[in-house]
N, C-alpha and C positions, 0 to 999 in steps of 0.2 A: 512823901515827896519823890523818893526814888522809884517807887512802884509806878507812879504816873509817868515818870520819865521813860521807864522801860516799856510801858504799854504804848506810849507814843511811838517809840522806835520800832516796836513789833508791828504796829499798824503801818508804818512807813515801809518796813521790809515786806510786809504782805502785799502792799500796793505795787512795789517794784517787781516782786515775783509774778503778780497777776499781769502787769504790763508786759513782762518778758514772755509770759505764756500766750498772751493775746497776739503779740507780734510774731510769734512762731519762728519761722526761718529767717526773718529779717534780722533778728538779734544775732543769730549764728553767722549770717552773711557779714554783718557789720564787724563782729569779732574777728572773723577770718580776714577781712580786708585790713583791719587795724593791725593784726599780727603780721600780715604780709608787708604792710608799709613799714612797720618797725624793723622787720628783718632786712628789707632793702636798705633802709637808712643805716642800720648797723654795718651791713656788709660794704656799703659804699664808703663809710668812714673808717673802716679798719684797713690800714695800710701798713702791712708788716715790713715792707721794704723801706719805709720812710726813715727809720733810725740809721740805716746804712747808706743813705743817699749822699750825705756829706763826705763820708769816707771814700765812697766810690768816685765822686767827682774830684776829690783831692788826689787820690792815688792812681786811679786808672785813667781818668781824663786829663790829669795834670793841670787842673784849674787851681789857682792860688786861693787862699782863704780870703784875701783882700778882694779878689774878683767875685767870689761867692757873695760876700757881704755887700759889695757895691753894685753888682749887676744882676746876678742870678736870682737871689731871693727877692729883691724889689720888683723884678720883672714878673715874678709869679703873683705877688700881692697886687700890683697895679693891674695886671691882666685880669685877675679875678674881680677886682673893683670895677673895671671897665665893662664887664659883661653882666654885673649884678642888676643894674637898673633895666637894661633892655630885656633881660630874661623875665623880670618881674612883670613888665608891661605885656610881653608876649604870653605869659601864663594867664593873665587876665583875659586876653583876647582869644587864645586857642583852647584854654582849659588846663587845669593843673595836671590831669592825667597825661595829656600829650607832652607837656613839658618835662614831667618826671621820666617818661619813657625816652624822650629825646636826650635828656641828660644822662640816662643810663647808657644809651647807645654811644654817645661821644666820650664816655669816660675811658 
């Protein structure tokens, strides 16, 4: 029973290797695009200054903790919520690549 199972997987693996060989550069291009997209997503979301933002606003800008909790943080959340739906619609109209590049530009 195990031998049949292994043979089936070997056949599947051979089919995948054959498909990659036939596609040639398309597979490498897809892998490169996927790697680039993952790198962009990682770099966009790594924000090393974020843990220090509260301390900076409290000490340097003299904003109270109450003001941060009542006005500053909700403004960021609601601002992001406000733009989420239109950006989704625009990405369907203009294409995802244009919207990703636009988002990178305005970051």
